[in-house]
N, C-alpha and C positions, 0 to 999 in steps of 0.2 A: 504495499499499498506507499507507505512513505519511497519507494526506491520509484516508482510512479510520478510521482508528483513532489517530487523533489523538488524540483527550482520553483515551485509554489510555498514549498516549506522556507527556502532561501529567500523569497520576492516576503514572506511575513516577517522573517527575523530581520530582515535588515528595515522593514514599514517599525518595528519594534523597536528597535536599537535608534534610530528617528525622536519616537517616543520619548524614549525613554535613556540619552544618551548619557546621560551623568552617570547612571549603574550599570551598563554596558562598556563604558572607558573602565571605569570601577576595575569591574569584573576582568574584562579582556588584561588590561592589567599583572590584576594579581595570578591570573591563572599564567600568563606569560614571564612571567616572575617565579611558579613553579616551578615550571618546564626546564628554566634556564639552570633552575638550583638543582634538577635532578641530571641534566645533562651533565651541569660540572663536576657534581659524586660521580657519575658513571665513568667520564673523561679523566678524573684523576686517581680513581680504583686502575682505568685501565694505563694509564700510565705508570705506578706504582707496580702495579705485574710484573710490565713489561722492565722496569726497571730492574726489580729483584729477580727476575729470571736473569737477565742478563749480568747484575754480579755476582750469582752463584754460577753460571752459566762460564762464564770467561774467568772466574778472580779477580775483577777490577776494583779499584777504589770505587769509592761514590762517586766522585767527583765525573769519572773514567763511565760509568755506567749509566751516568745523567748525560754526556757527549753523545753515547750511541742510541738512549734511548730518543734524544730529541731526533736525530737525523732518522731514525727508524719513523717516528710519527710525522715529520717530517716527509719521510716516504711513501705512508698508509695517506696523507692529507692530499699529496699531489695525485697518488692514483685515483683517491676518491674522487677529486676535479676533473680526472681525464674521464672519469668514468659518465659523471655529469656534461659534462662539456659534449660527451657522445651521446647521450640520452635525450638532452633537453630538445634539441628538432624535433624528436618523433613525440614528445610530450608536449610538446606547442599544436602541434599540429591536431593531435588527438583531442585536444582540448578545445580548438577553433574550431573542428569539426562537430564535436559534441554540442558547443554552444548554438551552434549553426542550428541544428536537425532540432534542438528543445526548442530556440526561437521562434522556427517555421513551424514547428509541430503546436503550439503553447497560440501563437499567430491564429491560426487554420482554425482548432479550438473556440478560442474567441471571439472569430467571424462567425462561427457556424450557431455558436449560442445568443450571441447576437439579433441574426434574423431570424433564430426560431422564438423569439418573444416578442410578444405584441406589443402596441404603444404605451401602454400604463403600465407596465413592469421597466419598461426603457427609460419611462420620466419618473420612475421609482429609485433606477440604479443609476441613473446621471445626477438627480439631487440629493442619493446618501453618500456616493463620493464624492461632487461637490462639498458636502456638510461634513466628513471627514477630512478631508483636505483642509478646508478653512479654519478646524477646530486644530488641527495638527499644528498648522502653522501659526496659527494664533498661539499654543504655550511655546511654542519652538521658539519663536522669536519674541 
């Protein structure tokens, strides 16, 4: 059900974020901070694991294992960036195609819905939409 109407859910969430922008910004920043904290903990755990492995495997000093760990992490980051560089054009094309198909499907559905409405319901729909937009712009500005 949600997969069929995901674009409507996104539009609803965007409208909700316009109406309650301060709460949405605060929630977004808190979630973003939590994600960065978790990524930092995972990175430190991974780095410490490599450092201890290099130190015990090659019997190096702490400074030597830190230098080797730095270059290992630099190599991993370079490989990940190269893979991302190779993958991005395909992802962008797929995303644009998906957005184009979604736009066409929803535009056709809205057009058929509008044609199926009687005149009185068309007037009700336009007046309701105008009222909602007026109230939203009044409270936002």
